[in-house]
C-alpha positions, 0 to 999 in steps of 0.5 A: 899900502896900496895907495900913494899920494903924490904932491907935485905932478911934474917930471919926477912925480909923473914918473913915480906915478907911472912906476907905481901903477905898473907895480900895482899901486893906486895913485892920488896926485896933485899939483899947485893948481886945480885938479882939472888941470891934471886931466891929460896926466890922468887919462894917460895913467888910467883907472888906478889914478885920480887927481886931487888937491894936495891936502887930499893927496896927503889924507888918502895916500898910505904914504906920500911922496912930495916932488916939489922944491922946498920953499922957505915958507911951509905951504905943505899940508902939515896936519894931513901928513902927520904920522905918515912916511913922506918920501921927499925927492927934492934937491937943493938947486941954488939957481932955483931955490936961491941961497939958503945959508944953513945949507950953504954953511953945512949946518943942515941938509935940505932933507933936515929942513923938510923934516923940520917943515913936517915935524910929525912926518917921517921924512926919508930922501929918495930918487934925488940922483937918478933923471926922472925918465930913467925911473921907469926905464932902468929898473932891473929884476932882483939879483941882476948883476947890473942892477943899479942902486939909489940912495935913501936916508932918513931919521926913522928906520921904518921909513928908509925900509919902506923907501927901500922896498919901493926901490926894489919894486921899481927895479933898483937896489938900495943903499942906506946912508941914514940919518938925514944929516948924511944925506948931503953925501948924494947931493949935487956935486958929489960923486954919487950924484955925478955917476949915471949907473952905480951898482950897490957897491959902487954907490956905497963907494961913492957915498963914503968918498963924499966931502962936504961942500961949504958955500959960506 
């Protein structure tokens, strides 16, 4: 798998693109506007990157990163993402997203809703409790005693495995807390979310002591 499609060219999507290129991947990246608006980013990223539409990024990517918030109206390229592993970096932010009752009540996580939006894809939650600039700045070589860990969760073991491999390439350990119904454990407000630096054992402990936050 040599090409990553990225839908969303904001801070998170751009940082993942930088880290991916540094690790030998080709990138096809899209935003909600015309690909020409990404000219500056593509010039920075170099020959391993090109801009495209979301549909094209979904088609070309061996797997795809979605770095945009969940919207109640599904505007994702569902057909083009069919059968693919989709790495979802989204967090539920009420100030931005408004209230989503099934999340507020604890019935569903935001990533379960993304999986429902993309029923023929294999969604995996990634990069949701690290600030974007640190994706390229905080990675360390495997075996480093102070190597940081990031959480991953999915309903599909192969998706969690791919995400864990990508973490390792970027310089992070992985803690798998699948399935997506458990992905609330590192959501905003939880212990894992509040800690800037966590080793694998520290992250596992913080995930274990999470408590559901019910708003309704």
